[in-house]
N, C-alpha and C positions, 0 to 999 in steps of 0.2 A: 504493500500500500504506500510505503514511503517513496518508492520510485515513481509511482503514478502522481503523487502529490508534487514531487520535485519537478517532474516533466511539465505539469500544468503551470507551475510557477515560472519555469523557464520560458514557456510560451507567452505568458502575460508580462514578463519583465520588460521586453522592448517597448511595450505600450506605455508602461509607467516611466521608463526613461525618457521617451519622447515627451511625455507630459511635463516632466521635471525640466527638460531643456527648454521647452516652450514657455515655461513660467506659469503653467496652469495648476501645478501642485508643487508644494514645497518638499524638501528632502524628508522632513519629519512626517508629512502626510503620506509620502510614498512608503515609508517604513510601516506606518499604520495600516495602509491598504494591503501590503504584503502579509502582514501578520493576520489580518482579517481573512484574506483569501486562503491562507494556509489552514486556518481553523475550519473554514467552510469546505475546503477540499477534503480534509480528513473526514468530515461528516458524510460527504457523498461517496466516499470510497470504503465505507464500513461494510462488514460482511452482511449485516442486516440493514437494508436500505430503508430510508424513511422519505416519504413524499414531501413532508414539511421541510426537510433539510434542503431538498432541491428547490422548492419554492422560495425559501429564504435566500438561497444563493442567487437565484435568478432575480429576485427583488433587489438584492444588494447591487448587482451589476446594473440593473435598470436605474437605480438611484444614482449610481456612479456616473452613468451617462448623462443624467439630468444635471449633476454637479459640473461636469465638463462643459455642458452647454451654457450654464450660467457664467462659468469662468471665462469662456470665450467672449461672451457679451461684455463682461466687465473689462477684460484686457484688450479686446479688439483683435485678438489673434484668431484668424480663420483658416489657417493652413494645416496640411497634413491630416485631414479628416480621414483619409483612407487608412493611414497607419494607426490612427487612434480610435475614432468612433466605430468605423466599420470592422476593425479587428475585434472590438468588444462585442459588437452586434453579432458577429459570427460565433464568438464564444458563447453568447446567450443562446443562439440557435442550437449549438451543440448540447448545452445543458437541457434545453427543451426536448431535443431528440432522445437524450439518455433517459429523461424522466418518462417520456411518452412510450418508449420501448418497454418500460417496466410497468407503467400504469396506462395501458391502452384504453381502458374503459372509462377513464375520467374525462368526461365531456368538457368540464370547466377548464381543465389543463389544455385541451385542444383549442378552446376558444381564446385562452390567454395567449397561446402561441400565435394564433391568427391575428389578434389585436396588436401584438408586438410587430408582426410582419407588416401590417398595414401602416403602423406608425412610422416605420423606417423604410416604407415604400419598397419592400423586398418582394417584388411581384413574382420573380422566378421561384423563390423559396416558398411563397404563399401557394403557388400552384401545386407544388409538391406536397405541402401540408394538407391542402384540401383533398388531393388524391389519396393520400395515406389515411386521412380521417374517414373519408367515404368508403374506403375499402374495408375499414374495421367497423364502421357504424352505418351500414346501408339501410338500417331499419328506422332511421330518423328523418322524416321528410323535411323538417326545418333546416337540417344541415345541407341537404341538397339545394334547397331554395337559397340559402346563404351563399353557397358556392356559385350558383347560377347568376345571382344578382351581382356578385363581384365580377364575374366574367363579362356581364352585360354593361355594368355601370363604370367599373374601374378599368378593366382591360379593353372595353369597347369591342368585345368579340361576341356578337350575337350568335354566331355559329357554334361556338363552344357552349354558350348558355343553352342553346337549343338541344345540343347533344346531352348535356347534363339533365335537362328536364325529361328528355325521352328515356334516359337510363333510369332516372328516378321513378318514372311511371311504370317501368317494368317491375320494380320492387314494390311499388305502392299503386296498383291500378285503380284503387278506390279512394285515393287521398284527394279530398276536395280542395285543400289549400294548394296542392301542387298544380291542379288544373287551373285554378284561378290565377296563380302567379305566372304560369306558362302562357295563358291567354293574355294577360297584361303585358308580358314581355314581347309577344309577337305584335301587339298593337303599338307598343312604344317603338319597336324597331321599324314598323311600317311608317309611323308618323315621322320618325327621324329621317328616313329616306325621302319621304315626300317633301319635307322642308328643304333638304339638300337639293332636291330636284328643282324646287321653285327658285332657290338662290342661283343655281347654275343657269336656269332658264332666263332669269333677269340679266345675268352676265353674258348671255348668248353663248353658253358652253354646253357641251353634251355630258350627260350623266355617264359615269364609268359603268361598264357592264358588270363590274364586280359588286355593284350595289345590290344586285339580285333581280330575279325575274319579276314580271308584272304581278304574279300571284302573291308574292310577298309584299310588294309595294301597296297593293289594294287591300291587304288584310285578309287574304284568302286563307293563309295558314292559321290565323287566329280563328277563323270560322271553322276550320277543320278541328282545331283543338276543342272548341265549344261543342261541336256536334259529337265528337267522341266522348266528351265528358258527360253530356246529358244522356247518352246512350248507355254509358257504363254505370252512371248513378242516376237512375230514373225515379220519378215520383217525388223528388225533393224540391218543392217550390222555392224555398229559401236559397238553395244552391243554384237553381236555375236563374233566379233573379239577381244573384251576385254577378253573373256575367253581364247582365244589362247595366247594373250599377257601374261596372268597369267600362263598358263600351260607351256610356254617355259622356265619359271624360274625353273622348276623342271625336272631334267634329266630322272627320271623314268616314266614321263608322255608322252613319245613319241607317243605311240599308241593313247592316248587321243588327242594329238595335230593333228595327222593325221585324226582322226574322226571328229574333229572340222572343219578342212579345207574341208573335204568331205561333211559334212553337209552344210557348207557355200555355196559350189558350187551347191548342189542339191536344197537347199531351197531358194537361192537368185540368180538364174542364170541370171537375167536381171537387176541386180543392178550394177551401175557404180562402186561403192566402192569395190564390189566383184572382178571384173576384174582388177581394179587398184591394189588391194592388191596382187592378184595371180601373176600379171605380175612383180611387184616389188620384190616379194619373189624369183623369178628366179634369181635375181641379187645376192641374198645371198646364196642360196643353189645350184644353177645350176640344171642341168638335172639329174646328177648322184650323187653318194655319195661323200662326201668331202674327200679330200686327207689329211691324217694326217701328211704327210711329207711336210715341206716348199718347195716351188718351186723356181726355179731361175727366175730372172726378165723377160727374154723373154717368158718363159713358163707361168709366172703369167699374163703377158700382153695378151697372146693368150687366156688364160682361162677367163680373164675379157671380152675380145672381144666376146668370145663364149657365155658367160652369158648374155651380153647385147643383142646379137642377139636372145637369148631365150626370153628375155623380149619383144623385138619388135615383135616376133612371137605371143606371147600371146596377145599383144595389137592389132595386126592385126586381130586376131580372135574376140577380144572384139568389135572393131568398126563395125564388120559384125553382131555380135549377138545383140549388143546394139548400133544401129546407131543414137546416140544423140550428141548434141553439148557438153554436159558434158563429154561424153566418149572421144571425140576428144581432149577436153581440157586436160584431164588426160594424154593422149598419148603425146601431144605436150609438156606439162609441164615436163614430165619425160625426153623427148629428150633434152629439153633445160637445164635441170639440169645436164645431163650427158655431154653435150657440155661444160658447164661452169667448169667442173672438170679439173684440170690441169693434163697433161700427156706429157711425153717426146717422145711418139710415134706419129710421124706426120701422119702415115697411120691411126691410131686409131682416131685421131682428125678429119681427113678428112672423115672417115666413119660416125662419129657422125654428122658432118656438113651436109653431103649429106642426111643422114637419116632424120634429122629435117626439112630440106628444102623440102624433098619429102613428109613428113607428112603434112606440111603446105599446100602444093599444093593439096594433096589428100583431105584434109578437105575443102579447098576452092571449089574444083570440086564437092564435095558432098553438098555444100551450108550449111555446119555445122561448119564453122570456127568461133569461138567466137570472138566478136568484141574487147574484151580486149586483145587479142593476135595478133591483126593486127600490132600494133606498134612494138612489139618484132620481128615480121617477117620482117617488113620493115627495122628495124635497122640491122638485120642480113644480109639482101640483100645489104644494103649500105656498111656494113663491108666487104662483099665478093667482092665488086666492081660491083655488078649487079644493077647498077643505073637505067637502062632502065626497068628492070624487076620490080623494086620498084615502078616506076611511073605507069607502067601498072597495077600493083596490086591495087594501090590507085584508079586509074580511073575506074577499073572494080568493085571494092568493094564498092565504095562510095554510090552506089545506095541502098545498104543494110544497110547503117549506121543509117538511120532513124533519130531519135532525140538524138542519143547518142553523147553527148558532148565529151566524152573521145575518141571515135573512130575518130571523125572529128579532134580533137585537135592533137592527135598522128600522124595522117596522114599528116596534114598540117605541123607539125614540121619537119617531114622527107622530104617533098617536098621543104620546105624552105632551109633545109640544102643542098639539091641537086641543089638548085637554078633553080628549074623547072619553065618553063614559064606558067605552068598551075595552079599556086598558086592562082592567082586572080580569075579565073573562079571557082575553087573548093571552095574558101572561100565564094563566092556568093551563091553557093549551100548550104553551111553550114548555112549561115544566114537564108535561107528559111526553113531549116529543124529544126534547134535547136530553142526552144522557146526563145523569146526575153529576158525573165527574166534570162535565163541561159547563155546568149551570151557574158558576160563580158570577159571571157578568150579568146574568139575568137577575140573580138575587140583589146585586148592588143596584141595578137599574130599578128594580121593584122598590127597594128601600128608599132610594132617592126620590122616587115618585110619591111614595107614601109620606115622607117627611114634608113635602111641599103641598100635598093636597088633603091628607087625612089628619085626624085628630091625634094628639099625643098618645092616647091610650091605644088607638088602632095601630099606630106605628110601633109602639112598644110590644104589642102582641105579635106583630110581624117579625120583629127582631127575635123574640123568643121562639117563634116558629122556625126561623132560619137557623137558630142555634141547635135545634134538635136534629139537624141533618147529620148523617153518618159520614160525610165527606170531611176529612180533617182540614183541608185547605179552605173550605167554605166556613167551617166553624171558627177557625183562627181569624180570618179576615173580618167576619161579621162581628166578632167580639171587639176588635179594634174600632170598627165604625160605630158600634153600639156605645162604646165609651165616649167617643167624640160627640155623638148625638146627645147623650145624657148630659154632658158638660155644657153643650150649647143651649139646651132647653131647660135644664133644671139646675145648672150651676154646679158648684163643688159638691154639695151634699148628695145630689142625685148621682154624680159621677162616682163618688166614694161608695155609694150604696151598690151601684152596678159592679164596681170592681170587687167589692167584698163578696158579692154573690158568685162571681165568675172566676176568680183567680185560682181556685183549686179545681176547676172543671177542665179536665184534659180533653183535647190538646190545647196548648197555650203558647204564645209567642213572647219573645223578649220585647217586641214593639209594644205589646199590651202593657207591660210593666213600665217602659220608658214614657209612654203617654201619661200614665197615672203619676209618675214621678214629676213630669213637667207640670201637670195640673196642681200637684201638691206644692211645688216650688212657687207657684203664682200666688199662694196665700200669703197674707201679710206677716204673720208671726206664729210662733209656737208649732212650727211644722217639722222641726228636726226629729223628734221621736217618731213621727209617722213616716218621715223620709227614711230614717234608719230601718224601720220595719219593712218598707217597700224594697229597699236595697237588699236586705237580708233574704226576703222571699225570692227576689229575682236571682240572687247569687245561689240560692239553694237549687234553683231550676237550671240555671245557665252558667254557673260560675266556672265550670271546668273547661269551657271553650270560648270565653269572652274576656280577654284581658282588659279591654276598654271599660267594661262594667266595673271591674275592681278599681281601676284608676279614677273613674268618676266618683266612686264611693269615697276613696281616699281624699280626693280634692274637695268633696262636699264637707267631709269632716274637718279638713284643714281650714276651710273658709268659715266654718261655724265658730262663733266667738268662744264657745266652751269646748272646742275640740282640743284634745290632748295628744301629745306626741306618742305616748304609749299606746293609745287607742289606734292611731294610724299604723303603728308598728305591728300591732296584733293583726290588723287587716292585711298587712303586707305578708306576714308569715302564713296566714290562712290561704292567701292567694297562691303562694309558692307551693303549698301542699295540694291545692285543688286543681290548679291549671295543668293542662296536658299538652304535650308536643311542642310545637313552635310558639304557642301562646306564652310559654314561660319566658322565652328569650325576648319576645315582644314586650312583655310586662316589665321585665328587669330593665331593659333599655329605656322605656318610657318613664319608669319610676326614677331612674337615675337623673334623667332630664328634669323631672319634677323637683327632685331634691336640690339640684343645682340652680333652679330658677329659670331654666330654659324652656319650660313647658307651661 
């Protein structure tokens, strides 16, 4: 190993001598670098190799290159780069190769080598790195795309990029990303040649035959890629539309755009996404050609109204051709989006409002109204003043809610806002339909409604009914809300009475105790014995896993004018005995800060 280390030092010594002669490093710095390199070389020649040692060595050399760069700027010496920087760069390449020969599967190491090659513009070396990496990792499409993009964008070799994409598709014939990037590359190449052709035409020169045949210039190769892609991956509307989204970025590909949309309609006529896209597209392009001249505001508003009507017409066809809940959802969502857009034209807003209400009604009549859209419909009816209609919708639609908590909750919120007398009956239906484990939001909604509309006795009876549930999460949360309500309506005495009755009924939460402690602390005087009692009860239940509770107790005793040091000391030792796990360390550190006055 010593011979290998010595040989490595001898190879790097001329570089250091050049640096010293050029005044870029001092003699002392040269000795320090030799010492550091010697240590690093010993680590990378051990019997048991470590990837971290190679990475540290490579990073040291890269940092050394950055130092040389800064020294050159400072001194103004810009000579002998081949003997200095490029020699170090070649040494780093060698370290990467040694590391990659040992850890071929480390993708991050390959990417680091690629980044280093790009930084130092080592194109020849980078080609070799890409070839070696793809030979070992042909199963990763992202690496093929990276290599092809480099060939296309940095080496300006569309032919090499094309070969890489074709090779990649042999390994990954169903990779959507590969097809998309290959399609984009062919269009970019065609656009580049067309621009060159226009420039040469203006200069009255002929285009070199090496630019490629007419099929490439017109984008025919991109069309072939697209056709093969949708044939290989059929029935995926989102994938199909991705080609259109790429093609619209290129002005010369209008015919290709039209063909993509034609294929979309013919190959996926019963897909919801197909109809949704075609309808929304009417909003952008309208039925006819776009007017190149800007329109006045009244004309623009009429044009917008006409386009929206074209969208609605397509959606009307869609819900007939694809009568599904998803299709109606797309139609309604589009109408709601248009309604939310601001407009100064009252007539246009009224048309949008009538359209969305009509679509809601038609979806309901077809029994295909999505439950998630019932609440927006009800809110819209309330906003329009159609309160009776909103109640009617809830009463007729609730039979189809099933166990959907969202549908029941949304409908109940609207009825409560309308102060409908049917709330109580509807919520009873909801409790029978929604699983008990999911019914906590219903209970909270019911209690909130009762607090605002019913008498105190009725609300208290409802709280006691909710407490009898067998679901722990419901019981715990209701107790906390019950205590808050008691304090708001009956003050401290009522809250104390509720707490006394419930604090021993399992299950129970720490939040229940902390709420009562906060209520107790709001009293004027004489509350310390009761506070001490509350803390003791809470610590009996939760003291083993809540260090903060012990600290709050200690701070409360210290702030009390009769608090004694021995009492807080007793609490400290009790906490040390009861706390478990990491809570002990947390308590000790916080208690130390408290003692030193930093908490």
